[in-house]
Z-matrix of the N, CA and C atoms (Angstrom, degrees):
N
C 1 1.438
C 2 1.533 1 109.20
N 3 1.316 2 115.94 1 130.42
C 4 1.455 3 120.24 2 -179.50
C 5 1.521 4 110.80 3 -82.01
N 6 1.300 5 115.21 4 136.42
C 7 1.457 6 119.78 5 176.83
C 8 1.517 7 108.84 6 -80.56
N 9 1.302 8 115.99 7 137.43
C 10 1.457 9 120.93 8 -178.33
C 11 1.527 10 110.12 9 -70.81
N 12 1.300 11 116.89 10 131.33
C 13 1.453 12 121.31 11 -179.10
C 14 1.530 13 109.52 12 -87.73
N 15 1.305 14 116.56 13 131.50
C 16 1.454 15 121.72 14 178.06
C 17 1.523 16 108.40 15 -91.94
N 18 1.322 17 114.96 16 113.18
C 19 1.457 18 120.47 17 -179.99
C 20 1.516 19 109.82 18 -109.47
N 21 1.275 20 115.53 19 144.25
C 22 1.462 21 120.79 20 171.89
C 23 1.509 22 107.37 21 -114.77
N 24 1.310 23 115.76 22 160.61
C 25 1.462 24 117.96 23 176.93
C 26 1.516 25 109.82 24 -62.31
N 27 1.340 26 116.81 25 -30.74
C 28 1.462 27 119.96 26 178.71
C 29 1.522 28 110.73 27 -64.15
N 30 1.334 29 117.39 28 -44.86
C 31 1.462 30 119.25 29 -178.03
C 32 1.524 31 111.60 30 -66.57
N 33 1.319 32 116.97 31 -37.69
C 34 1.462 33 120.28 32 178.34
C 35 1.519 34 109.84 33 -67.51
N 36 1.339 35 117.44 34 -45.39
C 37 1.462 36 121.05 35 179.71
C 38 1.521 37 110.75 36 -63.30
N 39 1.311 38 116.47 37 -45.17
C 40 1.457 39 119.15 38 -177.73
C 41 1.524 40 110.96 39 -64.60
N 42 1.318 41 117.69 40 -38.92
C 43 1.461 42 120.02 41 177.74
C 44 1.518 43 110.29 42 -64.52
N 45 1.313 44 116.54 43 -41.99
C 46 1.461 45 120.62 44 178.93
C 47 1.518 46 110.86 45 -67.69
N 48 1.321 47 116.66 46 -46.86
C 49 1.455 48 118.97 47 -176.55
C 50 1.522 49 111.75 48 -68.32
N 51 1.328 50 117.30 49 -31.04
C 52 1.464 51 119.60 50 179.60
C 53 1.518 52 110.57 51 -67.93
N 54 1.324 53 116.83 52 -35.94
C 55 1.455 54 119.10 53 -177.28
C 56 1.527 55 112.62 54 -89.33
N 57 1.300 56 117.98 55 -23.20
C 58 1.454 57 120.61 56 -176.91
C 59 1.520 58 113.68 57 -114.63
N 60 1.294 59 115.81 58 -61.82
C 61 1.456 60 121.24 59 -173.16
C 62 1.513 61 110.72 60 -117.99
N 63 1.268 62 115.25 61 158.35
C 64 1.451 63 120.17 62 170.89
C 65 1.515 64 106.75 63 -106.04
N 66 1.302 65 115.55 64 109.26
C 67 1.459 66 117.87 65 175.18
C 68 1.520 67 107.38 66 -78.89
N 69 1.279 68 115.81 67 147.67
C 70 1.454 69 121.60 68 -179.41
C 71 1.525 70 108.00 69 -110.06
N 72 1.313 71 116.32 70 133.89
C 73 1.455 72 120.63 71 178.20
C 74 1.521 73 108.71 72 -109.07
N 75 1.313 74 114.95 73 127.57
C 76 1.454 75 120.67 74 177.95
C 77 1.526 76 109.64 75 -85.58
N 78 1.328 77 117.78 76 159.38
C 79 1.466 78 120.89 77 176.72
C 80 1.531 79 112.64 78 -58.99
N 81 1.334 80 116.73 79 -21.74
C 82 1.464 81 120.94 80 -179.89
C 83 1.523 82 112.78 81 -78.84
N 84 1.358 83 117.47 82 -5.51
C 85 1.460 84 120.89 83 178.87
C 86 1.514 85 114.55 84 92.94
N 87 1.320 86 117.50 85 11.00
C 88 1.460 87 121.23 86 178.02
C 89 1.526 88 109.89 87 -104.65
N 90 1.327 89 116.27 88 153.53
C 91 1.456 90 121.16 89 -179.75
C 92 1.525 91 110.58 90 -121.14
N 93 1.326 92 114.55 91 160.46
C 94 1.457 93 122.01 92 173.38
C 95 1.515 94 107.87 93 -154.17
N 96 1.328 95 116.68 94 163.34
C 97 1.456 96 121.61 95 179.63
C 98 1.519 97 109.49 96 -86.79
N 99 1.309 98 115.99 97 140.54
C 100 1.463 99 121.75 98 -178.86
C 101 1.530 100 109.58 99 -59.10
N 102 1.340 101 117.86 100 117.08
C 103 1.457 102 120.58 101 -179.33
C 104 1.530 103 113.76 102 -57.81
N 105 1.327 104 118.11 103 -29.94
C 106 1.464 105 121.07 104 -179.59
C 107 1.528 106 111.73 105 -67.05
N 108 1.316 107 118.26 106 -25.58
C 109 1.465 108 121.74 107 -179.22
C 110 1.519 109 112.66 108 -107.89
N 111 1.316 110 117.75 109 -3.66
C 112 1.456 111 123.14 110 -173.37
C 113 1.529 112 112.12 111 -56.65
N 114 1.322 113 117.27 112 -50.89
C 115 1.466 114 120.51 113 -176.18
C 116 1.529 115 111.80 114 -63.51
N 117 1.303 116 116.52 115 -47.64
C 118 1.464 117 120.69 116 -175.93
C 119 1.527 118 112.99 117 -63.15
N 120 1.334 119 116.67 118 -43.02
C 121 1.463 120 119.69 119 -171.59
C 122 1.519 121 115.74 120 -104.65
N 123 1.314 122 118.28 121 -18.51
C 124 1.458 123 119.42 122 -175.93
C 125 1.525 124 112.84 123 -116.44
N 126 1.320 125 117.43 124 -29.34
C 127 1.461 126 120.09 125 -175.12
C 128 1.528 127 111.07 126 -135.42
N 129 1.308 128 117.11 127 42.58
C 130 1.468 129 121.73 128 -175.01
C 131 1.523 130 112.84 129 -64.05
N 132 1.327 131 117.07 130 -22.87
C 133 1.453 132 119.83 131 -178.35
C 134 1.538 133 112.91 132 -87.28
N 135 1.317 134 116.39 133 2.57
C 136 1.460 135 120.52 134 -179.22
C 137 1.522 136 111.07 135 -106.72
N 138 1.331 137 116.76 136 157.35
C 139 1.464 138 119.56 137 174.39
C 140 1.537 139 109.39 138 -61.42
N 141 1.316 140 116.68 139 148.92
C 142 1.462 141 121.97 140 -177.11
C 143 1.528 142 112.47 141 -55.98
N 144 1.312 143 116.98 142 -38.96
C 145 1.462 144 120.80 143 -178.63
C 146 1.534 145 111.02 144 -64.50
N 147 1.313 146 116.94 145 -42.22
C 148 1.458 147 120.86 146 179.35
C 149 1.536 148 110.75 147 -68.60
N 150 1.332 149 116.78 148 -40.96
C 151 1.464 150 120.72 149 178.27
C 152 1.524 151 110.70 150 -64.15
N 153 1.328 152 117.36 151 -38.37
C 154 1.466 153 120.76 152 178.16
C 155 1.522 154 110.75 153 -63.63
N 156 1.331 155 116.03 154 -41.19
C 157 1.471 156 119.48 155 176.95
C 158 1.524 157 110.34 156 -62.11
N 159 1.315 158 117.06 157 -45.77
C 160 1.462 159 120.65 158 -179.94
C 161 1.532 160 111.38 159 -62.74
N 162 1.318 161 116.85 160 -40.17
C 163 1.466 162 120.70 161 -179.89
C 164 1.523 163 110.99 162 -62.39
N 165 1.325 164 116.41 163 -37.88
C 166 1.461 165 120.58 164 -178.03
C 167 1.525 166 113.01 165 -83.16
N 168 1.321 167 117.63 166 -15.09
C 169 1.468 168 120.06 167 -177.73
C 170 1.526 169 112.47 168 -110.99
N 171 1.324 170 116.72 169 21.81
C 172 1.464 171 120.41 170 178.89
C 173 1.524 172 111.03 171 -59.91
N 174 1.322 173 115.39 172 145.38
C 175 1.454 174 121.08 173 172.12
C 176 1.516 175 106.20 174 -92.42
N 177 1.317 176 116.17 175 128.02
C 178 1.458 177 119.83 176 -178.91
C 179 1.528 178 110.36 177 -67.00
N 180 1.307 179 115.56 178 146.24
C 181 1.457 180 122.34 179 -179.73
C 182 1.521 181 108.95 180 -116.43
N 183 1.318 182 116.98 181 137.80
C 184 1.463 183 120.00 182 176.84
C 185 1.527 184 108.91 183 -66.10
N 186 1.310 185 117.09 184 124.98
C 187 1.469 186 121.51 185 -177.95
C 188 1.518 187 111.69 186 -58.61
N 189 1.321 188 117.77 187 -31.36
C 190 1.464 189 120.72 188 179.95
C 191 1.526 190 112.96 189 -65.55
N 192 1.336 191 117.66 190 -17.78
C 193 1.468 192 120.12 191 177.05
C 194 1.526 193 111.57 192 -60.93
N 195 1.321 194 117.47 193 -25.99
C 196 1.454 195 121.29 194 -177.62
C 197 1.522 196 112.94 195 -83.00
N 198 1.313 197 117.29 196 1.68
C 199 1.465 198 121.23 197 178.85
C 200 1.526 199 112.57 198 -94.84
N 201 1.309 200 117.44 199 0.02
C 202 1.458 201 121.08 200 -178.74
C 203 1.525 202 110.57 201 -63.69
N 204 1.311 203 116.49 202 137.42
C 205 1.461 204 121.88 203 177.87
C 206 1.519 205 108.63 204 -95.35
N 207 1.312 206 116.36 205 125.37
C 208 1.457 207 121.73 206 179.78
C 209 1.525 208 107.94 207 -97.51
N 210 1.318 209 116.59 208 119.69
C 211 1.466 210 120.02 209 -178.74
C 212 1.524 211 112.22 210 -107.75
N 213 1.324 212 116.64 211 -26.83
C 214 1.458 213 121.00 212 -178.91
C 215 1.522 214 108.95 213 -141.73
N 216 1.297 215 116.13 214 137.75
C 217 1.468 216 119.83 215 176.91
C 218 1.524 217 109.00 216 -65.34
N 219 1.319 218 117.33 217 134.25
C 220 1.460 219 121.86 218 -176.90
C 221 1.526 220 112.04 219 -59.83
N 222 1.304 221 117.81 220 -34.37
C 223 1.460 222 119.54 221 -177.58
C 224 1.516 223 112.47 222 -66.88
N 225 1.324 224 117.93 223 -17.36
C 226 1.465 225 119.42 224 178.02
C 227 1.530 226 112.46 225 -76.20
N 228 1.321 227 116.62 226 -31.39
C 229 1.457 228 119.30 227 -176.64
C 230 1.527 229 113.85 228 -109.22
N 231 1.310 230 118.11 229 -20.59
C 232 1.471 231 121.93 230 -179.12
C 233 1.510 232 110.03 231 -112.62
N 234 1.297 233 116.87 232 77.92
C 235 1.463 234 121.35 233 -176.98
C 236 1.531 235 111.02 234 -87.41
N 237 1.296 236 115.24 235 79.24
C 238 1.459 237 121.19 236 -179.77
C 239 1.524 238 109.26 237 -78.17
N 240 1.291 239 115.80 238 131.90
C 241 1.466 240 120.81 239 176.49
C 242 1.515 241 115.08 240 76.67
N 243 1.305 242 119.07 241 11.94
C 244 1.467 243 120.12 242 179.33
C 245 1.501 244 111.42 243 -94.04
């Protein structure tokens, strides 16, 4: 029997960011994606000029948002439009 793995959004984000992007954390506790890697790893399907604009206009995210524990998939309890 397989033991259920407890994942948090932080662990998923950190695993993704470690292998793809380097997120930057500011002293204020907010994070953003490294603009130097933004186009290659986050917006590769866009023209370079558009990706550069997006990289420079990112909205900072509170790093603590990635510590949320997910216990149930939202689609199981929030059946919108069904």
